[in-house]
Structure formats: C-alpha cells, structure tokens
C-alpha positions in Angstrom: -7.7 5.8 -22.4 -9.2 5.3 -26.0 -9.2 2.3 -28.2 -9.6 2.0 -31.7 -11.2 -0.6 -32.2 -11.6 -1.1 -36.0 -7.9 -1.2 -36.8 -8.1 -3.7 -34.7 -10.7 -6.1 -36.0 -9.3 -9.3 -38.1 -5.9 -8.3 -37.6 -5.3 -10.5 -34.7 -3.6 -9.8 -31.4 -2.4 -6.3 -30.7 -0.1 -5.5 -27.6 -0.4 -1.4 -26.2 2.2 0.2 -23.7 1.5 3.7 -22.5 2.9 5.7 -19.4 0.7 7.8 -18.6 -0.5 10.4 -15.8 -2.6 9.7 -12.6 -4.4 12.6 -13.2 -5.8 11.3 -16.6 -8.0 8.9 -15.1 -8.8 10.9 -11.5 -7.0 9.5 -9.5 -6.3 11.3 -6.6 -2.9 13.3 -7.1 -1.8 13.5 -4.1 -2.0 9.8 -3.7 -1.1 8.9 -7.0 2.1 10.9 -8.0 4.2 8.4 -10.0 3.2 7.5 -13.7 0.3 4.9 -14.0 2.4 2.2 -16.4 0.0 0.1 -18.5 -0.2 -2.7 -21.3 -2.9 -3.7 -22.3 -2.9 -7.1 -25.6 -5.8 -6.9 -27.6 -7.2 -10.0 -29.1 -9.3 -10.7 -31.8 -11.1 -13.9 -31.7 -13.6 -12.7 -34.6 -16.8 -12.8 -32.2 -15.3 -10.1 -29.7 -12.3 -8.8 -28.5 -10.6 -9.3 -25.2 -8.4 -7.2 -23.5 -5.9 -7.9 -21.2 -4.6 -5.0 -19.4 -1.8 -5.0 -16.4 -1.7 -1.6 -14.5 1.3 -0.7 -11.9 2.1 2.4 -10.3 2.8 4.0 -6.9 0.8 5.0 -4.6 1.9 7.2 -1.3 0.2 5.8 1.8 0.1 5.9 5.3 0.6 2.6 7.4 -2.2 2.1 9.4 0.1 0.8 12.2 3.2 3.6 13.3 1.7 5.6 10.4 4.7 6.2 8.7 4.9 7.7 5.1 5.7 5.4 2.4 5.5 4.4 -0.9 3.4 1.8 -2.2 2.9 -0.7 -5.2 -0.5 -0.9 -6.4 -1.1 -3.5 -8.6 -3.6 -4.3 -11.0 -4.4 -6.7 -13.3 -8.3 -6.7 -15.9 -9.9 -8.7 -18.4 -12.4 -7.0 -21.1 -14.4 -7.9 -23.7 -15.1 -5.5 -26.4 -18.2 -6.5 -27.8 -20.5 -5.4 -31.0 -23.4 -3.9 -29.7 -25.3 -6.0 -32.7 -24.2 -9.1 -30.2 -26.0 -8.6 -27.0 -26.4 -12.4 -26.5 -23.5 -12.6 -23.9 -23.5 -13.1 -20.6 -20.0 -13.4 -18.9 -19.0 -13.2 -15.9 -16.2 -10.2 -16.7 -16.3 -7.2 -17.8 -18.1 -6.3 -21.1 -18.6 -3.1 -22.8 -20.7 -3.2 -25.9 -19.5 -0.7 -29.1 -20.7 0.0 -32.4 -20.1 -1.6 -34.6 -19.6 2.3 -37.4 -17.8 3.6 -35.0 -15.7 0.8 -32.7 -13.8 3.7 -30.4 -13.7 2.2 -26.7 -13.2 4.9 -23.8 -11.9 2.4 -20.8 -10.8 5.2 -18.9 -13.6 4.1 -15.4 -12.3 1.1 -15.8 -8.7 1.6 -15.8 -9.5 4.5 -12.3 -11.9 1.8 -10.6 -9.2 -0.7 -11.8 -6.7 1.1 -9.9 -8.7 2.2 -6.5 -9.5 -1.5 -6.1 -6.3 -2.5 -6.2 -5.4 -1.0 -3.3 -5.2 -3.0 0.1 -7.4 -2.7 2.9 -4.8 -2.7 5.5 -1.9 -0.9 4.2 1.0 -2.0 6.4 4.9 -0.3 5.4 6.5 -3.9 6.2 4.3 -7.8 6.9 5.5 -7.6 10.2 5.4 -3.7 11.1 4.5 -4.1 15.3 2.8 -0.7 15.1 3.1 2.1 17.8 3.2 2.1 21.8 -0.9 3.1 22.5 0.6 4.4 26.2 3.9 6.1 25.6 3.6 6.4 21.4 7.1 4.9 20.6 7.1 3.5 17.0 7.3 -0.3 18.0 9.5 -1.1 15.0 12.6 0.9 16.5 12.0 1.3 20.0 11.2 -0.6 23.2 8.3 1.0 25.0 9.2 2.5 28.3 5.6 2.5 29.9 5.2 0.5 33.1 4.0 -2.4 33.1 -0.3 -2.6 32.9 -2.1 -3.7 35.8 -3.4 -7.2 36.1 -7.5 -6.8 36.3 -8.1 -10.2 38.8 -11.8 -11.0 37.4 -9.3 -12.7 34.8 -7.2 -15.0 37.4 -9.7 -17.8 37.5 -9.1 -18.0 33.5 -5.5 -17.4 33.5 -5.1 -20.5 36.4 -7.0 -22.9 34.4 -4.9 -21.7 31.5 -1.9 -23.0 33.6 -3.3 -25.9 34.7 -4.7 -27.1 31.6 -0.7 -26.2 30.2 0.4 -28.1 32.9 -1.6 -31.5 31.7 -1.2 -31.6 28.3 2.4 -31.7 29.2 2.4 -35.2 31.6 
C-alpha cells in the first residue's frame, strides 16, 4: 500500500478504508484466504505524519491441541511515524519511516505484512478450553471420552503421594 503524502500535507486528518487481497502483501495464500481489511488514519502534525493502522483478516489454522482446522481471526494494530528526510533528529520507539519531501510517497506494505504475521498467536487453539487428543488412543477429548486403561502407577512416586496426603489432612485439622 503506497501512501501519497503530498496530498496529505497541511490537510489535518484523512481516513482511508481498503480491502485488499492478502497475496498483495506476500502473506501465505494457503493460510490467508480471506481479504485483508485495512483502516488507516493519517494525521499531519506539521512536523511529521502519524499513521494509526488497523488490520483485520482471517487465517486458516490448525489447533495445536486437537488438530482441528478452523478460521482464526487475526487483528493487528500498528502505529507509524512518517518524517520528512530533512528532519532526522527523531528517536522514537515507534516505527519511523523517512520520506523525501520532493517525492512524498511511502510504501507501508512490508510493515503491514510483518504486523499480520506477528499478530497470530504462538499457541493456536480452536477454543480457550480445548482438551486436545488423548495421547494413548487419539480420541478427541472435546467430544468423546478416552477408552484407554488407567495408567499404571509408578511406585517411585509413592512417597511424594503419601506426603501430599499427609499435608492435606493436616491442613484440614
């Protein structure tokens, strides 16, 4: 997405709404099958242009616990500061883009792609309380109970089990 800032200068605030294909931003097409909804609010402060960006889409995902495929909502919020190249005294923690005052066009596509890739959670779950699969028989514990026999107790842990029981009895008294 290329922002043409020459039309922005001295106009105050501009809002842009767009719906783009995820492939336009090099997002994996097998995962991001739905369009990317982009909302950009540009505000000219006189010294720099601030862009508040909201990205919304859905990603084809597989639950890490039960291996069920589902559509995961992916939302990303991004803030960029676009500063004319002749004002390089800025040291912000936000993402800062320098642009030439002679040709004020800024391509924010790489930033949009990075924000969407980083917005997906590390642990993908189909629902918060997903119980996953039984490691023994493979039953989906969300829909059925496990048919596995109870696990054999390891007698090496018996002393700790006795200590736990003793502590629980003493705390009740």
